[in-house]
C-alpha positions as CSV (number, residue, x, y, z in Angstrom):
1,M,-3.7,-9.8,-11.0
2,I,-1.4,-9.9,-8.1
3,F,-3.3,-9.0,-4.4
4,K,-2.3,-8.5,-1.1
5,Q,-3.7,-7.5,2.1
6,L,-1.0,-6.3,4.8
7,F,-1.7,-5.4,8.2
8,E,-0.5,-2.3,10.4
9,S,-1.3,-3.6,13.8
10,D,-0.7,-0.2,16.0
11,S,-3.7,1.5,14.1
12,S,-5.7,-1.9,13.3
13,T,-5.8,-0.8,9.5
14,Y,-5.3,-2.8,6.4
15,T,-3.7,-1.5,3.3
16,Y,-4.4,-3.3,-0.1
17,L,-2.0,-4.0,-2.9
18,I,-3.4,-4.9,-6.3
19,A,-0.7,-5.2,-9.6
20,C,-0.7,-6.4,-12.8
21,E,1.2,-9.8,-13.1
22,Q,2.4,-8.5,-17.0
23,S,2.9,-4.8,-16.9
24,R,4.1,-5.4,-13.1
25,Q,2.6,-2.0,-12.2
26,A,0.6,-1.7,-8.7
27,I,-1.6,0.6,-6.6
28,L,-1.7,0.7,-2.8
29,I,-5.2,1.5,-1.5
30,D,-5.1,3.0,1.8
31,P,-1.4,3.1,2.4
32,V,-0.2,4.1,6.3
33,I,2.6,6.4,6.9
34,D,4.1,3.9,9.6
35,T,4.5,1.4,6.9
36,V,5.6,3.5,3.9
37,E,9.1,1.4,4.0
38,R,7.3,-2.2,4.5
39,D,5.2,-1.3,1.8
40,L,7.9,-0.3,-0.6
41,Q,10.1,-3.5,0.1
42,V,7.1,-5.7,-0.6
43,L,6.6,-3.7,-4.2
44,R,10.6,-4.5,-4.4
45,D,10.1,-7.9,-3.5
46,L,7.7,-8.7,-6.0
47,G,9.0,-6.5,-9.0
48,L,6.7,-3.9,-9.2
49,T,6.3,-0.3,-9.8
50,L,3.9,1.7,-8.0
51,M,1.9,3.9,-10.0
52,A,-0.7,5.4,-7.6
53,T,-2.2,5.5,-4.0
54,L,-5.6,5.8,-3.3
55,E,-7.1,6.7,-0.3
56,T,-11.1,5.4,0.2
57,H,-11.7,7.4,3.5
58,V,-9.9,9.6,6.3
59,H,-8.9,8.5,9.6
60,A,-8.5,10.8,12.6
61,D,-6.5,8.0,14.3
62,H,-3.4,7.5,11.7
63,L,-1.7,9.9,9.1
64,P,-2.3,8.4,5.5
65,A,1.3,7.4,3.4
66,V,0.6,9.0,0.3
67,S,2.4,12.2,1.1
68,R,5.7,10.2,1.2
C-alpha cells in the first residue's frame, strides 16, 4: 500500500493519497481545488492512475477539487 499525507497551508487542509503498489490505482481523499496540479504531479511522479476521489466532509472555507 502507498500512503501519502499532503498539506495545503492556506486552508490548513490535509489531502490523503492511498494507492495499490501492484495495480498502481489511487484514490485521493479530500482534495483541495488550489492543489490540483500538485496532486496530479504527485500521481505522475509515483506512476499512479487516479481512480476516484472521496470527500469526507464539506468545508465553507475551501472548495473541494472533485469537480476538476
